[in-house]
Wavefront OBJ file of the C-alpha trace (Angstrom):
o trace
v 0.000 0.000 0.000
v 1.095 3.542 -0.603
v -0.075 6.913 0.580
v -0.335 9.655 -2.014
v -0.999 13.276 -1.072
v -2.132 15.863 -3.587
v -2.674 19.536 -2.895
v -5.250 21.702 -4.671
v -7.331 18.716 -5.727
v -9.288 18.204 -2.534
v -7.691 14.830 -1.820
v -5.113 14.262 0.905
v -3.604 11.270 2.599
v -5.705 8.604 0.879
v -4.245 5.113 0.927
v -4.767 2.831 -2.053
v -2.910 0.219 -4.107
v -0.668 2.031 -6.570
v -1.401 -0.566 -9.215
v -5.195 -0.110 -9.043
v -5.526 1.374 -12.496
v -2.744 3.967 -12.407
v -0.502 2.048 -14.778
v -3.351 1.586 -17.226
v -4.228 5.266 -16.989
v -0.631 6.220 -17.738
v -0.580 3.871 -20.724
v -3.749 5.563 -21.969
v -1.892 8.844 -22.158
v -3.273 10.574 -19.063
v 0.231 11.284 -17.774
v 1.459 10.891 -14.234
v -0.789 13.548 -12.652
v -3.919 12.333 -14.431
v -3.070 8.739 -13.543
v -2.608 9.618 -9.895
v -5.875 11.538 -9.772
v -7.644 8.606 -11.384
v -6.203 6.267 -8.774
v -7.347 8.566 -5.983
v -10.870 8.884 -7.338
v -11.075 5.114 -7.830
v -9.968 4.696 -4.230
v -12.811 6.967 -3.167
v -15.267 4.875 -5.157
v -13.937 1.709 -3.549
v -14.253 3.252 -0.101
v -17.852 4.231 -0.825
v -18.638 0.704 -2.005
v -17.517 -0.661 1.359
v -20.117 1.398 3.221
v -23.230 -0.257 4.558
v -26.548 0.404 2.847
v -27.738 2.048 6.057
v -25.006 4.716 5.935
v -26.291 8.145 4.861
v -25.512 9.603 1.455
v -26.488 12.581 -0.653
v -29.195 10.433 -2.238
v -31.131 10.199 1.041
v -32.308 13.819 0.871
v -35.071 15.752 -0.835
v -35.117 19.321 -2.091
v -37.530 21.585 -3.947
v -36.740 22.649 -7.488
v -37.156 26.295 -8.513
v -40.595 25.318 -9.769
v -41.606 24.370 -6.210
v -41.828 20.649 -6.970
v -40.114 18.457 -4.367
v -37.532 16.037 -5.769
v -35.757 13.106 -4.174
v -32.036 13.130 -4.847
v -32.326 9.357 -5.135
v -33.323 10.103 -8.733
v -29.664 10.975 -9.364
v -28.369 7.547 -8.335
v -25.770 6.366 -10.836
v -24.665 9.890 -11.717
v -21.568 11.809 -10.683
v -22.684 15.098 -9.117
v -21.236 18.521 -8.411
v -23.279 20.275 -5.721
v -22.850 24.057 -5.643
v -24.368 26.856 -3.549
v -24.956 29.746 -5.937
v -25.691 33.496 -5.846
v -26.633 36.038 -8.508
v -24.704 39.076 -7.217
v -21.388 37.540 -6.241
v -17.945 38.035 -7.708
v -18.035 34.313 -8.495
v -21.415 34.492 -10.273
v -19.735 34.134 -13.720
v -18.898 30.563 -12.649
v -22.430 29.740 -13.811
v -20.933 29.732 -17.308
v -18.295 27.154 -16.359
v -20.817 25.029 -14.481
v -23.093 24.939 -17.519
v -20.140 24.122 -19.808
v -19.178 21.248 -17.516
v -22.759 19.986 -17.480
v -23.117 20.137 -21.251
v -19.805 18.346 -21.817
v -20.330 15.436 -19.428
v -24.081 15.032 -18.976
v -24.139 12.290 -21.599
v -21.686 10.293 -19.473
v -23.854 10.430 -16.372
v -22.953 13.755 -14.767
v -25.042 16.569 -13.354
v -24.572 19.866 -11.558
v -27.043 20.587 -8.745
v -27.354 24.295 -7.972
v -28.628 25.514 -4.599
v -29.110 29.300 -4.454
v -28.405 30.826 -1.050
v -28.545 34.316 0.425
v -26.278 33.415 3.355
v -23.167 35.285 2.237
v -23.227 39.033 1.730
v -26.969 38.943 0.949
v -25.917 38.238 -2.643
v -28.974 36.166 -3.600
v -31.965 38.357 -2.656
v -34.278 37.282 -5.487
v -37.234 34.911 -5.495
v -36.974 31.445 -7.017
v -38.672 32.736 -10.164
v -36.249 35.659 -10.422
v -33.259 33.347 -9.879
v -34.424 31.005 -12.626
v -34.932 33.868 -15.086
v -31.528 35.362 -14.239
v -29.686 32.063 -14.734
v -31.405 31.299 -18.019
v -31.126 34.805 -19.444
v -27.495 35.472 -18.541
v -25.856 32.034 -18.593
v -28.247 29.687 -20.411
v -28.377 27.405 -17.371
v -29.959 24.034 -18.085
v -28.613 22.013 -15.149
v -30.979 21.362 -12.204
v -31.505 24.390 -9.968
v -33.215 24.117 -6.606
v -35.174 26.482 -4.405
v -33.200 28.973 -2.339
v -31.940 27.384 0.886
v -29.904 28.083 3.996
v -26.512 26.400 3.788
v -25.500 27.344 7.331
v -27.078 28.417 10.618
v -30.139 27.265 12.530
v -32.319 26.847 9.417
v -29.671 24.981 7.431
v -31.109 22.647 4.806
v -30.809 18.964 5.761
v -28.580 18.210 2.749
v -26.121 20.888 3.794
v -26.286 19.781 7.408
v -25.001 16.438 6.111
v -22.367 17.899 3.760
v -20.927 20.257 6.352
v -20.558 17.595 9.040
v -18.358 15.443 6.802
v -14.643 15.820 7.635
v -12.478 18.059 5.497
v -11.254 17.873 2.778
v -14.161 15.632 1.753
v -16.780 17.902 3.290
v -16.567 20.754 5.742
v -18.397 24.051 6.262
v -19.553 26.290 3.449
v -17.366 29.394 3.594
v -18.765 31.408 0.673
v -20.883 31.260 -2.478
v -19.971 28.684 -5.136
v -18.345 26.131 -2.854
v -18.450 22.760 -4.567
v -18.874 19.152 -3.410
v -18.009 16.304 -5.779
v -20.158 13.193 -5.353
v -19.652 9.727 -6.839
v -22.250 7.555 -8.536
v -23.330 5.919 -5.268
v -24.043 9.257 -3.569
v -20.877 9.433 -1.478
v -19.059 12.758 -1.239
v -15.514 12.450 -2.588
v -14.147 15.964 -2.178
v -14.962 19.636 -1.703
v -13.545 22.656 -3.517
v -13.504 26.278 -2.349
v -15.224 29.079 -4.229
v -12.106 30.247 -6.055
v -11.642 26.896 -7.832
v -13.278 27.319 -11.227
v -15.622 24.539 -12.442
v -13.515 23.819 -15.524
v -10.179 23.837 -13.673
v -7.999 20.682 -13.640
v -8.582 20.364 -9.881
v -12.211 19.476 -10.638
v -12.090 18.070 -14.161
v -9.431 15.401 -13.476
v -11.207 13.696 -10.534
v -14.577 14.191 -12.241
v -13.410 12.347 -15.335
v -11.875 9.665 -13.138
v -15.170 9.086 -11.351
v -17.017 8.919 -14.659
v -14.519 6.328 -15.948
v -14.460 4.211 -12.796
v -16.738 1.244 -12.419
v -18.603 1.013 -9.124
v -18.343 -2.590 -7.858
v -21.605 -4.425 -7.287
v -22.203 -5.224 -3.595
v -21.256 -8.789 -2.734
v -24.024 -11.154 -1.815
v -23.588 -12.794 1.547
v -23.899 -16.559 1.271
v -24.780 -18.988 4.013
v -22.070 -20.912 5.830
l 1 2 3 4 5 6 7 8 9 10 11 12 13 14 15 16 17 18 19 20 21 22 23 24 25 26 27 28 29 30 31 32 33 34 35 36 37 38 39 40 41 42 43 44 45 46 47 48 49 50 51 52 53 54 55 56 57 58 59 60 61 62 63 64 65 66 67 68 69 70 71 72 73 74 75 76 77 78 79 80 81 82 83 84 85 86 87 88 89 90 91 92 93 94 95 96 97 98 99 100 101 102 103 104 105 106 107 108 109 110 111 112 113 114 115 116 117 118 119 120 121 122 123 124 125 126 127 128 129 130 131 132 133 134 135 136 137 138 139 140 141 142 143 144 145 146 147 148 149 150 151 152 153 154 155 156 157 158 159 160 161 162 163 164 165 166 167 168 169 170 171 172 173 174 175 176 177 178 179 180 181 182 183 184 185 186 187 188 189 190 191 192 193 194 195 196 197 198 199 200 201 202 203 204 205 206 207 208 209 210 211 212 213 214 215 216 217 218 219 220 221 222 223 224 225 226
């Protein structure tokens, strides 16, 4: 076993077999960094597969869409997700463009962005759900799923964010500003978090995202009788 630490990717101190796909990734032309990131993401998938069915995941929660219709996140099972708290009047608001570009590029491979508007930081999302939807569509052509405005911190924190923020860093951790991002694997387990300044199309996000899309999630083993 070997321990590999990467900085700026959201992964740190994860132990995994070096041979678990890294060599094949290198042969495929991903290069050393891409191969290492693939190995890390695959390790995260393997760790998630070892969890019991009773363990919580992102898929256990519900949230209202901008339309007001409640949706179970279970409907996203099998997809890689990027969960983002958004705002319309923030210096990072132009990241909507990168989020939409990411969604359009990888949606066909089983990827989705889930946007959660929030007014928690600098009162930078004052609009109604209808106003938020119109703003996103008009200015950035947003097609990825957008949810009703929520609290991502404090006493009225949405249940999904209560879960995300209680996960240990760097996998989870508190939301510190608008456009913080959580990367989630196909089984609903959070793999990493990225601060606001990390752009959606940056290598820090794209490399592990592509690795998760390429990785196969093992089927749970059936327990036989002795």
